[in-house]
N, C-alpha and C positions, 0 to 999 in steps of 0.2 A: 625536525627538531634531535638536537644531539645525543649521544648516546647517555650522558648521564641524566639530563632532561627524561628521556625515556624511563633512564634506570628509578627515577625519583618517582616520575608517576606511577610506575608497577609497584613500587613499596608502597606509596601512599594508598595504592588501590588496594592491597593486600592487607595492611594495617586496617582500612576501612570495612572490610570483608569479614574482617577476624572480630572486628567491635559489631558488626552487626550479628555474629556468630554469640558473641556473648550474650547476646538480651535472650533467647532463649537457655541457652545452659543457666540463666538465674532463675529459671522456671523450680528445677528439683529442689533449690534451695530456698526457696519460698514456700513451698511444700513442707520441707524441712521444717520451719520455723513453724508454721502452722500448727503443725503436730507437735512439735516440742514443746510450746507453750498451750496447749491443749491437755498434755497428759501429765506437764508437770503439778498442777493441782490435783491431780487425782493418786500422786503420792500416798497420799493421807489413807487410800482405802486400799493401798497395794499395788494396783493396777501400773500405777507410775512408774514402780519400782522395776519391774519387770521391761516396760517399754522403752523408757527412757535412756536407759544405758546403750540401744540398738538405736535409736535414732543420734544419737551424740557420736558414735560407730558411725553413721554413715554418715551425719554432717563432718567429721574429720577427714572421710575417706573423700567427698566433693572438695574441702579444702586443700587436700593434699592435689587433687586433679588441676584445683586454682594457681598451686605453687608450680606444678609442674609447667600448666600452660605460662606462668606469669615468665619461667624460665627462659622458653623454649621460644618463644613470639618479640621478650623484650630485652633476655638476659638478666634481668632481675632476680635475684634468686630471695627465695625465702623461706629461713629455718623452721624445722617443725618446732612447737613450744613444747607438748606434752609433755608432763609429768611420764617417768617408766610405771610402766603396772605392775603390781606386786601380786605375789604368790595369796590367790582366794581359798577359803575354807569351801567345800562341798555344800552343794543344795542352797537352799534358803538364806542361811547365812552369807554365803560367798556373793549369792547375788546382791543383796542388801551390801557388804561390803563392794564390790563392786560401783553400786550408783553412787554410793557415799563419796568413791574415791573421783569419778568421773564429775562429780556435782564439786568436789570440793576442787578442782584444778581448773586455775582463772582462766585457761586459755577455753576451756568450754564454753564460758560466758562471751569470750570476745569473739569466737567462731559463729554464736548466734545473734553480735551487734552484725558482723560481716553480713550474715545472711539479709538482713533486714536493711543494712546500709547500702550493699551493694543495689538494691532496687532503687535507692533515691541518688547518692553521687555516682556509682558505679552505672548505673543506667544512662544519666545525663554523659559521661566519657565518653561510653561506649556509642551513641548513635550522633555524637554532637558531628562530627566530620563527615557522617556519611548524609547527616540534614543538609549540613553544606550544600555537599554535592548534589543532594535531590533539589533542594531548592535552587541552584546551580539549573539544573536539568530544565525544571519548570519554567525559569527565564528565555532558556534557547525556546521553548516552545511559544513564548506570547505572539510572536509575530501570526501563527495561526490560530492563537484561541483567546487573545485578547478582546475583540466584538463578540463571540461567543458568550464568554462567560459577563461582561459588561450587559448584553442582553437579558440574560440569566440572572440578572440583579447584583452581580458580585460588584463591589465597590469599585474595581480598577487598580487599587494598589497592590502594588509588587514591594515587597517590604517596604523601606520608605521612597518609590518611585510610583508617581500615577502615571498608570499606563492608559491614555485615551486617544491617541493614536498611533498612526503607523510607525510614525518618526519616535513617540515613546518609546512603543515594543520593541524597538531596536536597540535603543538606551538600554532595555530590560534584558535583550540577548547580549549586551556587553557586561551588565551586572551579571547577570547567570554566569559568565565565562571566569568573572572574577572570585565569584562562591565554588564555583568547581575546581577552582587553583587552588584557595583557602582551602577546600575540604581533603585535596588532596596533599597539602600540604603538611597541614596541624593533625593529621590521621596518625602516623606514626608517634608524636609526640603526644595524642592523647592517649593512645595503646600504652605508650610506656608510662603516664600519669593515673592511668586504670591498674597500672601494676604496682605501682607504688602507693597509690592507696588501699589495695589489697595487701601489701606488706605491712601497713601502718596499723592493719589488726588483726593478721594471721601471723606475723612474726613472733617471736618472743619480747616480752619487755626484758630489761635490763634486769631487775629483781629474778625472771623468769630465765636470762640467758646466765646469771652467775649461778643458780642453782643446777641448771644443766651440766655448766661446766665443774662445778662441784662433782657431782654424780659421775661426768665423764673421767676426771681425776682420780675419784676413788677404783673407779673400775681401771683405770691405765695403770694405778699404782697396785693394784689386787693381781692383776695380768702380771706384772713386771716381777714381783714378789715371786709370783709362781712358777713365771721361766726362769727368771734364777735360782730356785729350787732346782728345779728339772735339769739344768745345766750343771748345777752345783753334782747332781745326782750323777749324770751321764760321764763327768770326769773323776768322779770316783770309782764308776763304773768301770770305766775303760784301763784305769790305773790297776785297779785290781785284780781284772780278768786278765790283762795282758803285760804292759810293763813290768808292774810287781809280781807277777808271776813267773817271770823270765828272768828276772833279777834272783829271786829266791832259788831258781832252780841254778842259776850260774854260780850261787854262793854254793849251791850244795855238789856241783859237779868240781868247782876248786876243791873244795874239800875233800871230794874224795878223790881227784888227782894229783892232790898233795901226800894223803896215804899211799898213792899207787906211785910215787915217784922213785923208788927206789927198786921196790920188788918188783913192778912191772912198767917199766917206761913206757910200752908203746898204749897199752890202754890208759896210761897217764896221758899220749901224747892225744890220744884221740878224745879223750873228755874233754883236752883243753880246747881243741879245732872246734866241737860241739859247744862249748862256751863263747870261742869268739864271734860263730856262728848266731848262737844267741843274743850276745852283746851287738850283732846287727841289729839282728830284727827287733828288738829292745829300743835300739835308738831311731830306730824307721818309725816306731808305734808312739816313741814318745814326741818326735816331729810332728807325724798326725795328728796329734792330742792338740799340738802348741797350734798349729793353721788351726784345729776347730776350733779352738778359742780367740785367737785373733793371728788371721795370716800374716807371716814376714812380709809380702810383698803387697799388703794393705799398709802395713806402718812405716815399709818403706816409700813406696813409692803410691801411693794412693788408691782411690777408688777405680778412676779409671782402670791403671793398668791390673787391680787386680782382679776386675770382672773380663777384662782381655784372658788372663788368666785361667778364669773358669771357662771363657768360651774356648779355649784350646782344650783343655779338658773333657769337656762335653762330646759325647758319640754324635751329636746332629751337627750338621752345618750354622754356624753360630758367626752374624756380622754385628760387630761392636761400631755404635757413634758415641762419643765422647766428647760434650761439650761443657767441661768445669773448669773457669778460669780460675784456680787457686785449689787449696787444699780444706776441707771441710773436717768439722769436728770431728774427732774420734771415735766418740758413739755413735755419731750418726753413718758415718763412713761404713763401721761395721753392722750397723742393724741393714743398711743399702746393698751391704754386700752379702749377706746370709738372706736377706729376699731375695736377689737375684739366684742365688745357689740355690734356694729352695723351688723356687720357679722355674727353674733349669731341669732341676730334677725331677717335677711334676711332670714337665712337657716328655722329657725322655720315656718315665715312666708310663705315662696314661694318653699321650696326645696322637701318637701312632704321626709324629711329626717329621720331618724333614730337613725342615729349616728357623732358624729363631734369627730374629732381628732386634737387638737390644740398643735404645738410646737414651743415655742420661743425658740430663741439661740440667745448668742451675739459672733460675730466672727469678728475679725479684722477690730473695730472699727465700725461693723454695726449692729444693732436690726435686726432678720428675725423672723417675726412670718407666721406660713402657718396653714391653716385652711382650714381641707377636711370634705366634708360629702359624705355621700352615697345615696343623691338625686337623684333626675332624672336629672339632668345635663339642658345645655341649658340656661344657665346665658351670659348675657354681658353686659359689660359697658354702652350701647346706651339703654336699657330699661328701665332705674329707675334713679332714680337719688340716691340711697341710696349708693353704691359704687362710682361713681362717686363724693358724697359727703366726703368719706373715699380717695380719692382720692387726692381730694384738703387739706382735713386735713393733710395730710403726704405732700404733697409738700409743704406745709409752713417750714417743715423741710428739704426740700431736699429729702424726702422720694418718694417711688415709689408701686405703685401695679400692681401685675400679676395675670390675669383670665384666668385658662385652666379649661373648662365649656363643655365636648363634649357632646351630647343629648346620656342620658340616666346616666350619670353620668361616675365616680364622677365630684363635681367640687373640684379644690384648688382654695384658693385666699392665694397670698404670698407676703406681704407687708416687705417693708424694710426701716430702719431710719438711716443714719449716727449719731454715739453719741457715748458718752464715758461713761465710767463708775466712777461715782461721789460719791461714797463710796464703802467700803467691804459690802459684803452680811450679814446681820444681822437677816435673819431669813433662815428655811430650804426652799430647793428648791423639 
């Protein structure tokens, strides 16, 4: 048997066993369906109002498990279609509001339909391949069993083959081998078909996708406005506390030096020296401020060289790999640059890392930035505002952030931004 054939059998066997596992996995769904349809009529006496939202949450958890399983086993991604949870009042009014919210969500009823439909369509798709394999194994046993079966009153039919002799039993063996091959061959396709069927019920409808998209854009717009306002306040504060204060002091020093120029030249010279130093510091602060708004290296040489400049300034050992065959749009480059800058700052402050690897790539209309460190791990989006800020910054461009950080490390932050190349590359990477 060739390695390719062996891989095919192994893949088919894994798919068949996964299909078998789906059968007991459907049992909790059937229980939830029965409980939900039982308590729905009891809403008129109040009991259902308390119980139905709990059952809906359990159903959604089961549906989320099916989504993750579909992605892990077949690569079929199933987005969540549920409406965002609003703020509820406290006490009984809040319970009633929550019940109304979940029942008004069309995804709730599609989940219920999935629970019961999975026992019909899903069950068939799950066990079809295993049924062929089991039938094939039964065919392999016919040379030893056919006489016993006929003596016990069996008709002797093996699918479409009448087995009433040793010769026919050997034909049953050949037919059984064919069934086994068919079972292993169709198992991955049946598992994929089950995932597609699941997606047809658990994924958002076109109308729901539009509603979720509008909600996401509303949040992104709010985040963008808040981020812009915060950036303006930072610039104003830096100007007021830094360069502006130094420029005011320089004006006062020059006025004092002018008054002392004839009466006390030495004091005037000292004030002019102090003013010159203050002007150098003010210029340095202004350059830092401009660099914080849009670094010159980013404007001149693009994201790759700007990230390399960050790596050189970092106290850690940073390896950078860049594969971006052109210049990106300026807003996307800026978002990617400041996201990498924030991640590197977080690593230096909190990760206790020695080495960092940054991989910047452009593939299929998306900029992908992966930052990995060898620190202690344990990072989480919920633990601080830094990563959440990056996520909000990327969200304004429809970008995403994924974090993998087990205890003990390593930590990997993956950021993706949809974008297009606006010009050919002008600098080496």
